[in-house]
N, C-alpha and C positions, 0 to 999 in steps of 0.2 A: 503493500502499500505507500503510493507517495506521499509524501507530508505528514506520515502518522509520526506523533509521537509520545513517548508513554509517560505519566504522572510521575514524579519523584516517590521511591516507596519511604516510608517514615515507618518505625519500629519503637514502638511506644510500651516502656516497662522493659523486662530485664528478658533476654534472649541466651537461651543457653545453647550450648555450640559445641559438638564433638569433633574433630579433623579439620580438612581445610576447606576453606570458604575463599570464591575466585570472584571478587566483584570486578566489573569492566565499567568503565567511564569515570564520569567523576563524583563523588562521595562527599558526603558531610560528615563533620560530627561540628557538635556547636556551633551550627552556624558556618563553621570554617571548611571551604576543600579543600579535598585532603588527594594530592599525589601521588605517584608511586616513591617520591624522595621521601616522601615526608610522613611514608605510611610504616612509621614504627615508633614508637614509646620506648623510652628509659624507664625503669622505675630504681628508686634505692642504687644511686650510683655515689661510690664513695670517691669524689673528686680527687686529682692529683695534687700534691703539693707538699712543703713540711707544715707540719702544725709544732710551731716553738711558741707559740707568743712572740713574735716578731716578723714571721712570710704572712703578706697577704695576699698574696697571689696564689689563687689554685687553677686547676680547667676539670674540663670535663672532656672528656671520650670523644664525642661529636657537638658538632656546630649546634646550640639548639636552636630550634625554629624560633623567633621573638616572642617575648611575652608567656610562652610556654614554660619558664622553669619555675619550680617550688625549692626551693633552698633550706634546708635545716638545720640547724646547730645545736648538736645534742637531743632534736626530737622537737626544737621549736621553728616553727617556721620563721623564715627572715623575711625581710624587708626592702624592696629591692630600694636603693639612694639611701635610707635608712640607714641599713647593714649591711649591703655590698651593694658593687655595679659592675655588669658586664658588657663585653663585646667581644662577639666572635664566641671560642669558647672560654676566654680568660674572666673568670671571677675574681674580684677584689675583694677582698674583705674591707669592712671603715677597723673593726679591730680583729687585730690577730688572734685569730682560735690558737687555746693552748695543746701541749702534746697531748691528752688524755680526752680531748672534745672529739665528734664525730659530726663529720659534715659530709652531708647527704644530699643528692641532688636526684631528682627526678623531671623528667622531661619528653617533648618531641623533638622527635631530629628528622 
């Protein structure tokens, strides 16, 4: 059929899936279009860098999608600008973490 287009599919509620799902075309998560390159999430990554009370520079393994980073210091969600800044995969803490601190990031890549 020429000129036929399907309306977008919307799933409301929980969706339990076992196995692989292949999706073609553009799909959206919270209104944001997702492309193949953005198709994955990183959860609970311990960011790289020396925690010694002096160093403030840390890196994530991948470059996060802008606005997708959730950074936790000892389980407390940190606030961009007040607690850290980010450029590419470089996170700069405002206050240097101590050696026994846990610095964990979750983000879209």
